[in-house]
C-alpha positions in Angstrom: -12.2 -98.2 40.6 -10.2 -95.8 42.7 -7.0 -96.9 41.0 -8.6 -96.2 37.5 -9.7 -92.8 38.5 -6.2 -91.9 39.8 -4.6 -93.1 36.5 -7.2 -91.1 34.5 -6.5 -88.0 36.5 -2.8 -88.5 36.2 -3.0 -88.9 32.4 -5.2 -85.8 32.2 -2.6 -83.8 34.1 0.3 -85.1 32.0 -1.6 -84.2 28.8 -2.3 -80.7 30.1 1.3 -80.2 31.0 2.5 -81.4 27.6 0.0 -79.0 25.9 1.2 -76.1 28.0 4.8 -77.0 27.1 4.1 -77.1 23.4 2.3 -73.8 23.6 5.2 -72.2 25.4 7.7 -73.6 22.8 5.6 -72.4 19.9 5.4 -68.9 21.5 9.1 -68.8 22.0 9.7 -69.9 18.4 7.4 -67.2 17.1 9.0 -64.6 19.3 12.4 -65.7 18.1 11.2 -65.5 14.5 9.7 -62.0 15.1 12.9 -60.9 16.7 14.9 -62.3 13.8 12.7 -60.4 11.3 13.1 -57.2 13.2 16.9 -57.7 13.3 17.0 -58.4 9.6 14.8 -55.4 8.8 17.0 -53.2 11.0 20.2 -54.6 9.4 18.8 -53.9 5.9 17.7 -50.4 6.9 21.1 -49.7 8.4 22.9 -51.0 5.2 20.6 -49.0 3.0 21.2 -45.8 4.9 24.9 -46.5 5.1 25.2 -47.3 1.4 23.0 -44.3 0.4 25.1 -41.8 2.4 28.4 -43.4 1.4 27.5 -43.5 -2.3 26.0 -40.1 -2.4 29.1 -38.5 -0.7 31.4 -40.3 -3.2 29.5 -39.2 -6.2 29.4 -35.6 -5.0 33.1 -35.6 -4.5 33.9 -37.3 -7.8 31.4 -35.8 -10.2 30.0 -32.7 -8.5 30.3 -30.2 -5.7 33.4 -28.4 -4.6 35.8 -31.1 -6.0 34.6 -30.7 -9.6 34.3 -26.9 -9.4 37.9 -26.7 -8.0 39.2 -28.8 -10.9 37.3 -26.6 -13.4 38.7 -23.5 -11.9 42.3 -24.9 -12.1 41.7 -25.8 -15.8 40.4 -22.3 -16.6 43.2 -20.5 -14.8 45.9 -22.7 -16.4 44.5 -22.4 -19.8 44.8 -26.2 -20.3 42.3 -28.9 -20.9 39.7 -29.4 -23.6 39.3 -25.7 -24.4 43.0 -25.2 -25.1 43.4 -28.5 -26.9 40.7 -27.6 -29.4 42.2 -24.1 -29.9 39.2 -22.2 -28.8 39.5 -18.5 -27.8 39.1 -19.5 -24.1 42.4 -21.3 -24.3 44.3 -19.2 -26.8 46.3 -16.0 -26.4 46.4 -13.1 -28.8 48.7 -13.6 -31.8 52.0 -11.8 -31.6 53.6 -10.3 -34.7 56.9 -11.9 -34.0 55.3 -15.4 -34.1 53.4 -14.8 -37.3 54.5 -15.1 -40.9 53.1 -12.1 -42.8 53.1 -12.2 -46.6 51.3 -10.2 -49.3 50.6 -10.6 -53.0 49.5 -7.9 -55.5 46.5 -9.2 -57.3 44.5 -7.8 -60.3 47.1 -5.1 -60.8 45.8 -2.2 -62.9 42.4 -3.9 -63.1 39.1 -3.6 -61.3 39.5 -5.3 -57.9 43.1 -4.3 -57.6 44.2 -5.3 -54.1 46.9 -6.7 -51.9 46.1 -10.1 -50.5 47.5 -10.3 -46.9 48.2 -13.7 -45.3 49.0 -14.2 -41.6 50.3 -17.7 -40.6 50.6 -18.8 -37.1 54.2 -20.0 -36.8 54.0 -20.5 -33.0 53.5 -23.7 -31.1 50.2 -22.8 -29.5 46.8 -21.5 -30.8 46.4 -17.8 -31.0 43.7 -15.4 -32.2 43.4 -12.3 -34.4 40.5 -9.9 -34.5 39.2 -6.9 -36.4 41.3 -5.8 -39.3 45.1 -5.2 -39.5 46.5 -1.7 -39.1 48.1 -1.0 -42.4 50.3 1.9 -43.5 51.2 2.2 -47.1 54.5 3.8 -48.2 55.5 6.8 -46.1 52.0 7.6 -45.0 51.7 8.2 -41.3 48.1 7.3 -40.7 46.7 3.7 -40.8 44.2 2.9 -43.6 40.5 2.9 -42.7 38.3 -0.1 -42.5 36.4 -0.8 -45.7 32.7 0.4 -45.6 31.8 -2.5 -47.9 33.2 -5.2 -45.7 30.9 -7.8 -44.1 30.0 -7.5 -40.5 31.7 -9.6 -37.8 35.0 -7.9 -37.4 34.7 -8.0 -33.6 34.9 -11.8 -33.6 38.2 -13.5 -32.7 39.6 -16.0 -35.2 41.6 -18.7 -33.5 44.5 -20.0 -35.5 46.0 -23.4 -34.7 49.8 -23.7 -35.3 50.2 -23.5 -39.0 46.7 -21.9 -39.4 46.1 -18.9 -41.6 43.9 -15.8 -41.7 43.4 -13.5 -44.7 42.8 -9.8 -45.2 43.0 -7.5 -48.2 44.1 -3.9 -48.9 41.8 -2.5 -51.5 43.6 -0.1 -53.9 41.9 2.7 -55.8 44.2 4.2 -58.4 42.8 7.1 -60.4 45.8 7.4 -62.7 47.3 10.6 -61.6 48.8 12.1 -58.4 49.0 8.6 -57.0 51.4 7.0 -54.6 53.7 4.1 -55.4 55.3 1.5 -53.2 56.5 -2.1 -53.0 56.1 -2.7 -49.3 53.9 -1.6 -46.4 53.8 -1.8 -42.6 51.3 -4.0 -40.7 50.3 -4.3 -37.1 47.8 -6.5 -35.3 45.0 -5.1 -33.3 43.9 -6.2 -29.8 40.4 -6.9 -28.6 39.9 -3.3 -27.6 41.3 -2.0 -30.9 44.7 -1.1 -29.6 47.5 -1.4 -32.2 50.6 -3.6 -31.6 54.1 -3.3 -33.0 54.4 -2.8 -36.8 56.2 -5.2 -39.1 57.4 -4.5 -42.7 55.7 -6.7 -45.3 57.3 -7.1 -48.8 55.1 -8.0 -51.7 55.7 -11.0 -53.9 54.4 -11.9 -57.3 54.8 -10.7 -60.9 54.0 -7.1 -60.0 55.1 -6.3 -56.5 54.8 -2.6 -57.1 51.4 -1.0 -56.5 49.9 2.4 -56.8 46.9 4.0 -55.1 45.1 7.3 -54.5 42.9 5.8 -51.8 42.9 2.5 -50.0 41.1 0.6 -47.2 41.3 -2.7 -45.4 39.1 -5.8 -44.9 38.6 -7.7 -41.7 40.6 -10.9 -41.0 38.9 -14.0 -42.4 39.6 -17.7 -42.7 38.7 -17.5 -46.4 40.5 -15.6 -49.1 38.7 -12.4 -50.1 38.1 -11.9 -53.9 38.9 -15.5 -54.4 37.1 -15.7 -57.8 
């Protein structure tokens, strides 16, 4: 009986020890798993923060912020880029008379609507603009002709001409039949944005009746379409 009791007590002690060992192992495993989860969460959070900051900084440098503004300023100052390639006013300079081909044709001579059709062609290699109306002097007259009061508004706009592009104006002639002036050429100068007049260039008329007469005359604004194109 004594031996049986000892064996029973010993088995009970062993069983208790095993139970405690298993409990300890389970606790260690859970702690390890918990620690691993915290480490994973910390690693993911660290990667997210790193990727977020790194990506944001890269986008700001490539598509915004000071880098983009600096590039834009360089383009504007140099007059290159999209604006210049499309020939907009922002990338174009004022047309110069020595880079323009100026021609004129006498139309409707001696009839109602008698006028000189003026064509300005950009013979340069870059876009340029014209504005307002040309300063025209007929014959030996010292003063430039006035702007036509019947002209359409919009003379303050700048018309950009691509290389080979053309702009048109017209000198309206009013001949009353007596005491008039007669000529076969005239002087023309381009105006600047503020109305200042550039150098004058002589323009000879072409056509069947190059000679023209007038008592009074005025000038139309530059346009991309021919005036009086009936």
